[in-house]
N, CA, C, O and the ligand as a Tripos MOL2 file, in Angstrom:
@<TRIPOS>MOLECULE
protein
  289   287    73     0     0
PROTEIN
NO_CHARGES

@<TRIPOS>ATOM
      1 N         -26.7770    0.5160   12.1240 N.3       1 MET1
      2 CA        -26.3370    1.3540   11.0000 C.3       1 MET1
      3 C         -25.5750    0.4980   10.0110 C.2       1 MET1
      4 O         -24.7170   -0.2970   10.3940 O.2       1 MET1
      5 N         -25.8870    0.6620    8.7480 N.am      2 THR2
      6 CA        -25.1990   -0.0860    7.7040 C.3       2 THR2
      7 C         -24.2500    0.8370    6.9650 C.2       2 THR2
      8 O         -24.6220    1.9280    6.5340 O.2       2 THR2
      9 N         -23.0190    0.3760    6.8290 N.am      3 LEU3
     10 CA        -22.0540    1.1670    6.0740 C.3       3 LEU3
     11 C         -22.1520    0.8050    4.6030 C.2       3 LEU3
     12 O         -22.1260   -0.3720    4.2440 O.2       3 LEU3
     13 N         -22.2640    1.8090    3.7580 N.am      4 VAL4
     14 CA        -22.3430    1.5830    2.3170 C.3       4 VAL4
     15 C         -20.9890    1.9230    1.7040 C.2       4 VAL4
     16 O         -20.4880    3.0330    1.8800 O.2       4 VAL4
     17 N         -20.3970    0.9730    0.9880 N.am      5 PRO5
     18 CA        -19.1060    1.2760    0.3670 C.3       5 PRO5
     19 C         -19.2290    2.4120   -0.6380 C.2       5 PRO5
     20 O         -20.1860    2.4720   -1.4090 O.2       5 PRO5
     21 N         -18.2800    3.2870   -0.6220 N.am      6 ILE6
     22 CA        -18.2910    4.4210   -1.5500 C.3       6 ILE6
     23 C         -17.5320    4.0380   -2.8080 C.2       6 ILE6
     24 O         -16.3900    3.5840   -2.7390 O.2       6 ILE6
     25 N         -18.1620    4.2190   -3.9430 N.am      7 SER7
     26 CA        -17.5160    3.8750   -5.2060 C.3       7 SER7
     27 C         -16.3320    4.7940   -5.4620 C.2       7 SER7
     28 O         -16.4040    5.9930   -5.1920 O.2       7 SER7
     29 N         -15.2310    4.2330   -5.9860 N.am      8 PRO8
     30 CA        -14.0890    5.0790   -6.3420 C.3       8 PRO8
     31 C         -14.3180    5.8180   -7.6470 C.2       8 PRO8
     32 O         -13.4870    6.6220   -8.0710 O.2       8 PRO8
     33 N         -15.4780    5.5360   -8.2980 N.am      9 TYR9
     34 CA        -15.7630    6.1920   -9.5720 C.3       9 TYR9
     35 C         -16.3490    7.5630   -9.3020 C.2       9 TYR9
     36 O         -17.4360    7.6770   -8.7340 O.2       9 TYR9
     37 N         -15.6430    8.5950   -9.7010 N.am     10 VAL10
     38 CA        -16.0890    9.9590   -9.4280 C.3      10 VAL10
     39 C         -15.9640   10.8050  -10.6930 C.2      10 VAL10
     40 O         -15.3870   10.3760  -11.6920 O.2      10 VAL10
     41 N         -16.5120   12.0010  -10.6290 N.am     11 VAL11
     42 CA        -16.4330   12.9350  -11.7440 C.3      11 VAL11
     43 C         -15.6300   14.1460  -11.2970 C.2      11 VAL11
     44 O         -15.8350   14.6680  -10.2020 O.2      11 VAL11
     45 N         -14.7180   14.5880  -12.1480 N.am     12 GLY12
     46 CA        -13.9070   15.7450  -11.8070 C.3      12 GLY12
     47 C         -13.3810   16.4080  -13.0680 C.2      12 GLY12
     48 O         -13.7090   16.0080  -14.1850 O.2      12 GLY12
     49 N         -12.5600   17.4290  -12.8670 N.am     13 GLU13
     50 CA        -12.0070   18.1590  -14.0120 C.3      13 GLU13
     51 C         -10.5680   17.7310  -14.2580 C.2      13 GLU13
     52 O          -9.7910   17.5520  -13.3200 O.2      13 GLU13
     53 N         -10.2260   17.5710  -15.5210 N.am     14 CYS14
     54 CA         -8.8680   17.2140  -15.9030 C.3      14 CYS14
     55 C          -7.9220   18.3500  -15.5080 C.2      14 CYS14
     56 O          -8.2220   19.5230  -15.7280 O.2      14 CYS14
     57 N          -6.7750   17.9880  -14.9200 N.am     15 GLY15
     58 CA         -5.8030   18.9830  -14.4830 C.3      15 GLY15
     59 C          -5.0620   19.6400  -15.6310 C.2      15 GLY15
     60 O          -4.3500   20.6230  -15.4270 O.2      15 GLY15
     61 N          -5.2200   19.1060  -16.8440 N.am     16 ILE16
     62 CA         -4.5140   19.6620  -17.9930 C.3      16 ILE16
     63 C          -5.4570   20.4430  -18.9080 C.2      16 ILE16
     64 O          -5.1930   21.6060  -19.2110 O.2      16 ILE16
     65 N          -6.5570   19.8190  -19.3540 N.am     17 CYS17
     66 CA         -7.4320   20.4910  -20.3150 C.3      17 CYS17
     67 C          -8.6820   21.0830  -19.6630 C.2      17 CYS17
     68 O          -9.3830   21.8830  -20.2830 O.2      17 CYS17
     69 N          -8.9660   20.6970  -18.4220 N.am     18 GLY18
     70 CA        -10.1060   21.2660  -17.7130 C.3      18 GLY18
     71 C         -11.4360   20.6180  -18.0180 C.2      18 GLY18
     72 O         -12.4630   21.0090  -17.4650 O.2      18 GLY18
     73 N         -11.4240   19.6050  -18.9150 N.am     19 ARG19
     74 CA        -12.6600   18.9340  -19.2690 C.3      19 ARG19
     75 C         -13.1800   18.1210  -18.0780 C.2      19 ARG19
     76 O         -12.3940   17.5380  -17.3320 O.2      19 ARG19
     77 N         -14.4930   18.0860  -17.9040 N.am     20 THR20
     78 CA        -15.1030   17.2620  -16.8660 C.3      20 THR20
     79 C         -15.2220   15.8370  -17.3700 C.2      20 THR20
     80 O         -15.7340   15.6010  -18.4640 O.2      20 THR20
     81 N         -14.7510   14.8830  -16.5750 N.am     21 PHE21
     82 CA        -14.8020   13.4890  -17.0090 C.3      21 PHE21
     83 C         -14.9390   12.5760  -15.7990 C.2      21 PHE21
     84 O         -14.6580   12.9740  -14.6680 O.2      21 PHE21
     85 N         -15.3720   11.3510  -16.0530 N.am     22 GLY22
     86 CA        -15.5270   10.3590  -15.0000 C.3      22 GLY22
     87 C         -14.2910    9.4770  -14.9380 C.2      22 GLY22
     88 O         -13.6910    9.1550  -15.9640 O.2      22 GLY22
     89 N         -13.9160    9.0890  -13.7220 N.am     23 PHE23
     90 CA        -12.7180    8.2600  -13.5900 C.3      23 PHE23
     91 C         -12.7630    7.4680  -12.2950 C.2      23 PHE23
     92 O         -13.5410    7.7600  -11.3860 O.2      23 PHE23
     93 N         -11.9090    6.4620  -12.2390 N.am     24 ASN24
     94 CA        -11.7570    5.6630  -11.0300 C.3      24 ASN24
     95 C         -10.6320    6.2790  -10.2060 C.2      24 ASN24
     96 O          -9.4650    6.2180  -10.5930 O.2      24 ASN24
     97 N         -10.9830    6.8670   -9.0800 N.am     25 ALA25
     98 CA        -10.0130    7.6160   -8.2740 C.3      25 ALA25
     99 C          -8.8970    6.7380   -7.7290 C.2      25 ALA25
    100 O          -7.8410    7.2430   -7.3470 O.2      25 ALA25
    101 N          -9.1200    5.4220   -7.6880 N.am     26 ARG26
    102 CA         -8.0860    4.5350   -7.1510 C.3      26 ARG26
    103 C          -6.9170    4.3860   -8.1060 C.2      26 ARG26
    104 O          -5.7800    4.1950   -7.6750 O.2      26 ARG26
    105 N          -7.1900    4.4730   -9.3950 N.am     27 VAL27
    106 CA         -6.1290    4.1340  -10.3480 C.3      27 VAL27
    107 C          -5.8150    5.2360  -11.3540 C.2      27 VAL27
    108 O          -4.8470    5.1170  -12.1050 O.2      27 VAL27
    109 N          -6.6040    6.2960  -11.3860 N.am     28 VAL28
    110 CA         -6.4160    7.3190  -12.4150 C.3      28 VAL28
    111 C          -5.0430    7.9900  -12.2780 C.2      28 VAL28
    112 O          -4.5130    8.1160  -11.1740 O.2      28 VAL28
    113 N          -4.4810    8.4140  -13.3990 N.am     29 VAL29
    114 CA         -3.2200    9.1560  -13.4020 C.3      29 VAL29
    115 C          -3.4930   10.5790  -12.9320 C.2      29 VAL29
    116 O          -4.4900   11.1850  -13.3240 O.2      29 VAL29
    117 N          -2.6090   11.1130  -12.0940 N.am     30 THR30
    118 CA         -2.8130   12.4760  -11.5810 C.3      30 THR30
    119 C          -1.5820   13.3380  -11.8620 C.2      30 THR30
    120 O          -0.4860   12.8320  -12.1010 O.2      30 THR30
    121 N          -1.7930   14.6320  -11.8250 N.am     31 VAL31
    122 CA         -0.6860   15.5860  -11.8970 C.3      31 VAL31
    123 C          -0.7910   16.5160  -10.7020 C.2      31 VAL31
    124 O          -1.8670   16.7170  -10.1390 O.2      31 VAL31
    125 N           0.3440   17.0770  -10.3290 N.am     32 GLN32
    126 CA          0.3360   18.0480   -9.2420 C.3      32 GLN32
    127 C           0.5730   19.4150   -9.8530 C.2      32 GLN32
    128 O           1.5950   19.6530  -10.4960 O.2      32 GLN32
    129 N          -0.3830   20.3120   -9.6460 N.am     33 ALA33
    130 CA         -0.2640   21.6520  -10.2070 C.3      33 ALA33
    131 C          -0.7730   22.6530   -9.1880 C.2      33 ALA33
    132 O          -1.8690   22.4980   -8.6490 O.2      33 ALA33
    133 N           0.0160   23.6720   -8.9270 N.am     34 LEU34
    134 CA         -0.3560   24.7410   -7.9960 C.3      34 LEU34
    135 C          -0.7840   24.1700   -6.6430 C.2      34 LEU34
    136 O          -1.7190   24.6660   -6.0140 O.2      34 LEU34
    137 N          -0.0900   23.1290   -6.2120 N.am     35 GLY35
    138 CA         -0.3540   22.5710   -4.8950 C.3      35 GLY35
    139 C          -1.5270   21.6300   -4.8180 C.2      35 GLY35
    140 O          -1.8240   21.1010   -3.7470 O.2      35 GLY35
    141 N          -2.2120   21.4050   -5.9430 N.am     36 HIS36
    142 CA         -3.3470   20.4970   -5.9480 C.3      36 HIS36
    143 C          -3.0160   19.2610   -6.7830 C.2      36 HIS36
    144 O          -2.3410   19.3510   -7.8080 O.2      36 HIS36
    145 N          -3.4980   18.1200   -6.3320 N.am     37 VAL37
    146 CA         -3.3740   16.9020   -7.1290 C.3      37 VAL37
    147 C          -4.6590   16.7450   -7.9130 C.2      37 VAL37
    148 O          -5.7420   16.6600   -7.3330 O.2      37 VAL37
    149 N          -4.5440   16.7050   -9.2280 N.am     38 THR38
    150 CA         -5.7420   16.6090  -10.0540 C.3      38 THR38
    151 C          -5.6230   15.4480  -11.0280 C.2      38 THR38
    152 O          -4.5170   15.1020  -11.4450 O.2      38 THR38
    153 N          -6.7510   14.8390  -11.3980 N.am     39 PRO39
    154 CA         -6.7240   13.7290  -12.3490 C.3      39 PRO39
    155 C          -6.4600   14.2230  -13.7690 C.2      39 PRO39
    156 O          -6.6660   15.3940  -14.0870 O.2      39 PRO39
    157 N          -6.0050   13.3150  -14.6000 N.am     40 VAL40
    158 CA         -5.7530   13.6410  -16.0080 C.3      40 VAL40
    159 C          -6.6530   12.7570  -16.8680 C.2      40 VAL40
    160 O          -6.7230   11.5450  -16.6640 O.2      40 VAL40
    161 N          -7.3460   13.3760  -17.8380 N.am     41 CYS41
    162 CA         -8.2800   12.6090  -18.6620 C.3      41 CYS41
    163 C          -7.5320   11.7550  -19.6860 C.2      41 CYS41
    164 O          -6.3510   11.9770  -19.9540 O.2      41 CYS41
    165 N          -8.2340   10.7810  -20.2480 N.am     42 LYS42
    166 CA         -7.6230    9.8360  -21.1740 C.3      42 LYS42
    167 C          -7.1300   10.5300  -22.4360 C.2      42 LYS42
    168 O          -6.0790   10.1790  -22.9730 O.2      42 LYS42
    169 N          -7.8870   11.5150  -22.9100 N.am     43 ALA43
    170 CA         -7.4900   12.2220  -24.1370 C.3      43 ALA43
    171 C          -6.1440   12.9170  -23.9350 C.2      43 ALA43
    172 O          -5.3070   12.9200  -24.8370 O.2      43 ALA43
    173 N          -5.9340   13.5050  -22.7590 N.am     44 CYS44
    174 CA         -4.6650   14.1870  -22.4930 C.3      44 CYS44
    175 C          -3.5220   13.1860  -22.3850 C.2      44 CYS44
    176 O          -2.4110   13.4530  -22.8440 O.2      44 CYS44
    177 N          -3.7930   12.0370  -21.7790 N.am     45 LEU45
    178 CA         -2.7530   11.0040  -21.6870 C.3      45 LEU45
    179 C          -2.3710   10.5130  -23.0760 C.2      45 LEU45
    180 O          -1.1920   10.3330  -23.3800 O.2      45 LEU45
    181 N          -3.3870   10.2990  -23.9180 N.am     46 GLU46
    182 CA         -3.1120    9.8040  -25.2720 C.3      46 GLU46
    183 C          -2.3500   10.8510  -26.0870 C.2      46 GLU46
    184 O          -1.4590   10.5120  -26.8650 O.2      46 GLU46
    185 N          -2.7010   12.1100  -25.9040 N.am     47 LEU47
    186 CA         -1.9900   13.1810  -26.6030 C.3      47 LEU47
    187 C          -0.5380   13.2490  -26.1230 C.2      47 LEU47
    188 O           0.3850   13.4130  -26.9210 O.2      47 LEU47
    189 N          -0.3520   13.1220  -24.8140 N.am     48 ALA48
    190 CA          1.0040   13.1340  -24.2520 C.3      48 ALA48
    191 C           1.8140   11.9780  -24.8340 C.2      48 ALA48
    192 O           2.9910   12.1370  -25.1590 O.2      48 ALA48
    193 N           1.1790   10.8200  -24.9600 N.am     49 ASN49
    194 CA          1.8940    9.6590  -25.4950 C.3      49 ASN49
    195 C           2.2590    9.8510  -26.9620 C.2      49 ASN49
    196 O           3.3230    9.4110  -27.3980 O.2      49 ASN49
    197 N           1.3890   10.5020  -27.7260 N.am     50 GLU50
    198 CA          1.7200   10.7820  -29.1350 C.3      50 GLU50
    199 C           2.9690   11.6470  -29.2040 C.2      50 GLU50
    200 O           3.8590   11.4020  -30.0180 O.2      50 GLU50
    201 N           3.0290   12.6600  -28.3470 N.am     51 ARG51
    202 CA          4.1910   13.5670  -28.3450 C.3      51 ARG51
    203 C           5.4370   12.8570  -27.8370 C.2      51 ARG51
    204 O           6.5360   13.0710  -28.3500 O.2      51 ARG51
    205 N           5.2590   12.0070  -26.8220 N.am     52 ARG52
    206 CA          6.4110   11.2670  -26.2930 C.3      52 ARG52
    207 C           6.9540   10.3130  -27.3380 C.2      52 ARG52
    208 O           8.1680   10.1380  -27.4460 O.2      52 ARG52
    209 N           6.0680    9.6900  -28.1120 N.am     53 ALA53
    210 CA          6.5030    8.7440  -29.1380 C.3      53 ALA53
    211 C           7.3610    9.4480  -30.1870 C.2      53 ALA53
    212 O           8.3520    8.8940  -30.6620 O.2      53 ALA53
    213 N           6.9700   10.6810  -30.5470 N.am     54 VAL54
    214 CA          7.7300   11.4480  -31.5360 C.3      54 VAL54
    215 C           9.1600   11.6520  -31.0450 C.2      54 VAL54
    216 O          10.1070   11.6290  -31.8310 O.2      54 VAL54
    217 N           9.3020   11.8510  -29.7460 N.am     55 HIS55
    218 CA         10.6240   12.1200  -29.1730 C.3      55 HIS55
    219 C          11.2770   10.8620  -28.6030 C.2      55 HIS55
    220 O          12.2870   10.9350  -27.9040 O.2      55 HIS55
    221 N          10.6870    9.7150  -28.9130 N.am     56 HIS56
    222 CA         11.2290    8.4150  -28.4780 C.3      56 HIS56
    223 C          11.3590    8.3250  -26.9570 C.2      56 HIS56
    224 O          12.3070    7.7380  -26.4350 O.2      56 HIS56
    225 N          10.3930    8.9150  -26.2610 N.am     57 LEU57
    226 CA         10.3560    8.8170  -24.8020 C.3      57 LEU57
    227 C           9.4430    7.6590  -24.4050 C.2      57 LEU57
    228 O           8.5290    7.3070  -25.1500 O.2      57 LEU57
    229 N           9.6880    7.0650  -23.2340 N.am     58 PRO58
    230 CA          8.8000    5.9910  -22.7860 C.3      58 PRO58
    231 C           7.3660    6.4950  -22.6290 C.2      58 PRO58
    232 O           7.1350    7.6030  -22.1440 O.2      58 PRO58
    233 N           6.4170    5.6710  -23.0430 N.am     59 LEU59
    234 CA          5.0160    6.0900  -22.9920 C.3      59 LEU59
    235 C           4.4620    5.9770  -21.5720 C.2      59 LEU59
    236 O           4.8820    5.1260  -20.7890 O.2      59 LEU59
    237 N           3.5070    6.8600  -21.2610 N.am     60 LEU60
    238 CA          2.8250    6.8190  -19.9670 C.3      60 LEU60
    239 C           1.8410    5.6630  -19.9830 C.2      60 LEU60
    240 O           1.2140    5.3850  -21.0050 O.2      60 LEU60
    241 N           1.7080    4.9940  -18.8550 N.am     61 LYS61
    242 CA          0.7680    3.8810  -18.7690 C.3      61 LYS61
    243 C          -0.6350    4.4130  -18.4890 C.2      61 LYS61
    244 O          -0.8290    5.2760  -17.6340 O.2      61 LYS61
    245 N          -1.6010    3.8840  -19.2220 N.am     62 ILE62
    246 CA         -3.0040    4.2100  -18.9500 C.3      62 ILE62
    247 C          -3.5580    3.0390  -18.1430 C.2      62 ILE62
    248 O          -3.7740    1.9600  -18.6940 O.2      62 ILE62
    249 N          -3.7910    3.2360  -16.8430 N.am     63 PRO63
    250 CA         -4.1940    2.1250  -15.9860 C.3      63 PRO63
    251 C          -5.5080    1.5020  -16.4500 C.2      63 PRO63
    252 O          -6.4490    2.2230  -16.7800 O.2      63 PRO63
    253 N          -5.5820    0.1750  -16.4780 N.am     64 PRO64
    254 CA         -6.8320   -0.4750  -16.8670 C.3      64 PRO64
    255 C          -7.9700   -0.0630  -15.9390 C.2      64 PRO64
    256 O          -7.8140   -0.0540  -14.7180 O.2      64 PRO64
    257 N          -9.1040    0.2730  -16.5220 N.am     65 GLY65
    258 CA        -10.2800    0.6110  -15.7230 C.3      65 GLY65
    259 C         -10.2960    2.0290  -15.1800 C.2      65 GLY65
    260 O         -11.2420    2.4180  -14.4960 O.2      65 GLY65
    261 N          -9.2620    2.8070  -15.4760 N.am     66 ALA66
    262 CA         -9.1870    4.1650  -14.8970 C.3      66 ALA66
    263 C         -10.3170    5.0560  -15.3810 C.2      66 ALA66
    264 O         -10.7150    5.9930  -14.6900 O.2      66 ALA66
    265 N         -10.8350    4.7660  -16.5680 N.am     67 TYR67
    266 CA        -11.8550    5.6470  -17.1510 C.3      67 TYR67
    267 C         -13.1760    4.9280  -17.3780 C.2      67 TYR67
    268 O         -13.9940    5.3350  -18.2030 O.2      67 TYR67
    269 N         -13.3640    3.8490  -16.6260 N.am     68 GLU68
    270 CA        -14.6010    3.0860  -16.7460 C.3      68 GLU68
    271 C         -15.2780    3.0280  -15.3910 C.2      68 GLU68
    272 O         -14.6140    3.0560  -14.3550 O.2      68 GLU68
    273 N         -16.6140    2.9470  -15.3990 N.am     69 PRO69
    274 CA        -17.3410    2.8390  -14.1270 C.3      69 PRO69
    275 C         -16.8950    1.5910  -13.3710 C.2      69 PRO69
    276 O         -16.5940    0.5540  -13.9620 O.2      69 PRO69
    277 N         -16.8640    1.7220  -12.0650 N.am     70 ASP70
    278 CA        -16.5060    0.5930  -11.2240 C.3      70 ASP70
    279 C         -17.5840   -0.4780  -11.3520 C.2      70 ASP70
    280 O         -18.7620   -0.1850  -11.1480 O.2      70 ASP70
    281 N         -17.2040   -1.7270  -11.6900 N.am     71 PRO71
    282 CA        -18.2120   -2.7700  -11.8840 C.3      71 PRO71
    283 C         -18.9100   -3.1770  -10.5970 C.2      71 PRO71
    284 O         -19.9810   -3.7800  -10.6500 O.2      71 PRO71
    285 N         -18.3290   -2.8600   -9.4340 N.am     72 SER72
    286 CA        -18.9310   -3.3230   -8.1780 C.3      72 SER72
    287 C         -20.1190   -2.4570   -7.7720 C.2      72 SER72
    288 O         -20.7410   -2.7070   -6.7400 O.2      72 SER72
    289 ZN         -7.5550   16.4410  -20.2420 Zn       73 ZN73
@<TRIPOS>BOND
     1     1     2 1
     2     2     3 1
     3     3     4 2
     4     3     5 am
     5     5     6 1
     6     6     7 1
     7     7     8 2
     8     7     9 am
     9     9    10 1
    10    10    11 1
    11    11    12 2
    12    11    13 am
    13    13    14 1
    14    14    15 1
    15    15    16 2
    16    15    17 am
    17    17    18 1
    18    18    19 1
    19    19    20 2
    20    19    21 am
    21    21    22 1
    22    22    23 1
    23    23    24 2
    24    23    25 am
    25    25    26 1
    26    26    27 1
    27    27    28 2
    28    27    29 am
    29    29    30 1
    30    30    31 1
    31    31    32 2
    32    31    33 am
    33    33    34 1
    34    34    35 1
    35    35    36 2
    36    35    37 am
    37    37    38 1
    38    38    39 1
    39    39    40 2
    40    39    41 am
    41    41    42 1
    42    42    43 1
    43    43    44 2
    44    43    45 am
    45    45    46 1
    46    46    47 1
    47    47    48 2
    48    47    49 am
    49    49    50 1
    50    50    51 1
    51    51    52 2
    52    51    53 am
    53    53    54 1
    54    54    55 1
    55    55    56 2
    56    55    57 am
    57    57    58 1
    58    58    59 1
    59    59    60 2
    60    59    61 am
    61    61    62 1
    62    62    63 1
    63    63    64 2
    64    63    65 am
    65    65    66 1
    66    66    67 1
    67    67    68 2
    68    67    69 am
    69    69    70 1
    70    70    71 1
    71    71    72 2
    72    71    73 am
    73    73    74 1
    74    74    75 1
    75    75    76 2
    76    75    77 am
    77    77    78 1
    78    78    79 1
    79    79    80 2
    80    79    81 am
    81    81    82 1
    82    82    83 1
    83    83    84 2
    84    83    85 am
    85    85    86 1
    86    86    87 1
    87    87    88 2
    88    87    89 am
    89    89    90 1
    90    90    91 1
    91    91    92 2
    92    91    93 am
    93    93    94 1
    94    94    95 1
    95    95    96 2
    96    95    97 am
    97    97    98 1
    98    98    99 1
    99    99   100 2
   100    99   101 am
   101   101   102 1
   102   102   103 1
   103   103   104 2
   104   103   105 am
   105   105   106 1
   106   106   107 1
   107   107   108 2
   108   107   109 am
   109   109   110 1
   110   110   111 1
   111   111   112 2
   112   111   113 am
   113   113   114 1
   114   114   115 1
   115   115   116 2
   116   115   117 am
   117   117   118 1
   118   118   119 1
   119   119   120 2
   120   119   121 am
   121   121   122 1
   122   122   123 1
   123   123   124 2
   124   123   125 am
   125   125   126 1
   126   126   127 1
   127   127   128 2
   128   127   129 am
   129   129   130 1
   130   130   131 1
   131   131   132 2
   132   131   133 am
   133   133   134 1
   134   134   135 1
   135   135   136 2
   136   135   137 am
   137   137   138 1
   138   138   139 1
   139   139   140 2
   140   139   141 am
   141   141   142 1
   142   142   143 1
   143   143   144 2
   144   143   145 am
   145   145   146 1
   146   146   147 1
   147   147   148 2
   148   147   149 am
   149   149   150 1
   150   150   151 1
   151   151   152 2
   152   151   153 am
   153   153   154 1
   154   154   155 1
   155   155   156 2
   156   155   157 am
   157   157   158 1
   158   158   159 1
   159   159   160 2
   160   159   161 am
   161   161   162 1
   162   162   163 1
   163   163   164 2
   164   163   165 am
   165   165   166 1
   166   166   167 1
   167   167   168 2
   168   167   169 am
   169   169   170 1
   170   170   171 1
   171   171   172 2
   172   171   173 am
   173   173   174 1
   174   174   175 1
   175   175   176 2
   176   175   177 am
   177   177   178 1
   178   178   179 1
   179   179   180 2
   180   179   181 am
   181   181   182 1
   182   182   183 1
   183   183   184 2
   184   183   185 am
   185   185   186 1
   186   186   187 1
   187   187   188 2
   188   187   189 am
   189   189   190 1
   190   190   191 1
   191   191   192 2
   192   191   193 am
   193   193   194 1
   194   194   195 1
   195   195   196 2
   196   195   197 am
   197   197   198 1
   198   198   199 1
   199   199   200 2
   200   199   201 am
   201   201   202 1
   202   202   203 1
   203   203   204 2
   204   203   205 am
   205   205   206 1
   206   206   207 1
   207   207   208 2
   208   207   209 am
   209   209   210 1
   210   210   211 1
   211   211   212 2
   212   211   213 am
   213   213   214 1
   214   214   215 1
   215   215   216 2
   216   215   217 am
   217   217   218 1
   218   218   219 1
   219   219   220 2
   220   219   221 am
   221   221   222 1
   222   222   223 1
   223   223   224 2
   224   223   225 am
   225   225   226 1
   226   226   227 1
   227   227   228 2
   228   227   229 am
   229   229   230 1
   230   230   231 1
   231   231   232 2
   232   231   233 am
   233   233   234 1
   234   234   235 1
   235   235   236 2
   236   235   237 am
   237   237   238 1
   238   238   239 1
   239   239   240 2
   240   239   241 am
   241   241   242 1
   242   242   243 1
   243   243   244 2
   244   243   245 am
   245   245   246 1
   246   246   247 1
   247   247   248 2
   248   247   249 am
   249   249   250 1
   250   250   251 1
   251   251   252 2
   252   251   253 am
   253   253   254 1
   254   254   255 1
   255   255   256 2
   256   255   257 am
   257   257   258 1
   258   258   259 1
   259   259   260 2
   260   259   261 am
   261   261   262 1
   262   262   263 1
   263   263   264 2
   264   263   265 am
   265   265   266 1
   266   266   267 1
   267   267   268 2
   268   267   269 am
   269   269   270 1
   270   270   271 1
   271   271   272 2
   272   271   273 am
   273   273   274 1
   274   274   275 1
   275   275   276 2
   276   275   277 am
   277   277   278 1
   278   278   279 1
   279   279   280 2
   280   279   281 am
   281   281   282 1
   282   282   283 1
   283   283   284 2
   284   283   285 am
   285   285   286 1
   286   286   287 1
   287   287   288 2
@<TRIPOS>SUBSTRUCTURE
     1 MET1         2 RESIDUE 1 A MET
     2 THR2         6 RESIDUE 1 A THR
     3 LEU3        10 RESIDUE 1 A LEU
     4 VAL4        14 RESIDUE 1 A VAL
     5 PRO5        18 RESIDUE 1 A PRO
     6 ILE6        22 RESIDUE 1 A ILE
     7 SER7        26 RESIDUE 1 A SER
     8 PRO8        30 RESIDUE 1 A PRO
     9 TYR9        34 RESIDUE 1 A TYR
    10 VAL10       38 RESIDUE 1 A VAL
    11 VAL11       42 RESIDUE 1 A VAL
    12 GLY12       46 RESIDUE 1 A GLY
    13 GLU13       50 RESIDUE 1 A GLU
    14 CYS14       54 RESIDUE 1 A CYS
    15 GLY15       58 RESIDUE 1 A GLY
    16 ILE16       62 RESIDUE 1 A ILE
    17 CYS17       66 RESIDUE 1 A CYS
    18 GLY18       70 RESIDUE 1 A GLY
    19 ARG19       74 RESIDUE 1 A ARG
    20 THR20       78 RESIDUE 1 A THR
    21 PHE21       82 RESIDUE 1 A PHE
    22 GLY22       86 RESIDUE 1 A GLY
    23 PHE23       90 RESIDUE 1 A PHE
    24 ASN24       94 RESIDUE 1 A ASN
    25 ALA25       98 RESIDUE 1 A ALA
    26 ARG26      102 RESIDUE 1 A ARG
    27 VAL27      106 RESIDUE 1 A VAL
    28 VAL28      110 RESIDUE 1 A VAL
    29 VAL29      114 RESIDUE 1 A VAL
    30 THR30      118 RESIDUE 1 A THR
    31 VAL31      122 RESIDUE 1 A VAL
    32 GLN32      126 RESIDUE 1 A GLN
    33 ALA33      130 RESIDUE 1 A ALA
    34 LEU34      134 RESIDUE 1 A LEU
    35 GLY35      138 RESIDUE 1 A GLY
    36 HIS36      142 RESIDUE 1 A HIS
    37 VAL37      146 RESIDUE 1 A VAL
    38 THR38      150 RESIDUE 1 A THR
    39 PRO39      154 RESIDUE 1 A PRO
    40 VAL40      158 RESIDUE 1 A VAL
    41 CYS41      162 RESIDUE 1 A CYS
    42 LYS42      166 RESIDUE 1 A LYS
    43 ALA43      170 RESIDUE 1 A ALA
    44 CYS44      174 RESIDUE 1 A CYS
    45 LEU45      178 RESIDUE 1 A LEU
    46 GLU46      182 RESIDUE 1 A GLU
    47 LEU47      186 RESIDUE 1 A LEU
    48 ALA48      190 RESIDUE 1 A ALA
    49 ASN49      194 RESIDUE 1 A ASN
    50 GLU50      198 RESIDUE 1 A GLU
    51 ARG51      202 RESIDUE 1 A ARG
    52 ARG52      206 RESIDUE 1 A ARG
    53 ALA53      210 RESIDUE 1 A ALA
    54 VAL54      214 RESIDUE 1 A VAL
    55 HIS55      218 RESIDUE 1 A HIS
    56 HIS56      222 RESIDUE 1 A HIS
    57 LEU57      226 RESIDUE 1 A LEU
    58 PRO58      230 RESIDUE 1 A PRO
    59 LEU59      234 RESIDUE 1 A LEU
    60 LEU60      238 RESIDUE 1 A LEU
    61 LYS61      242 RESIDUE 1 A LYS
    62 ILE62      246 RESIDUE 1 A ILE
    63 PRO63      250 RESIDUE 1 A PRO
    64 PRO64      254 RESIDUE 1 A PRO
    65 GLY65      258 RESIDUE 1 A GLY
    66 ALA66      262 RESIDUE 1 A ALA
    67 TYR67      266 RESIDUE 1 A TYR
    68 GLU68      270 RESIDUE 1 A GLU
    69 PRO69      274 RESIDUE 1 A PRO
    70 ASP70      278 RESIDUE 1 A ASP
    71 PRO71      282 RESIDUE 1 A PRO
    72 SER72      286 RESIDUE 1 A SER
    73 ZN73       289 GROUP 0 **** ****
């Protein structure tokens, strides 16, 4: 039997806007809502950062490769 590595690149729904998007499950930013941990899409992170910048809050980091297909 040969074991095939499972790609961390998956498709799911954003925990904030509900949009379906692809992400790397190893590095994507997540939120906890109603007892579930859900991924957050890049558009929501960027929107959050725009609002944080207005209020001079530290910006959220967008992990490199979080929204790109796994090259392996
Ligand atoms: Zn979103």
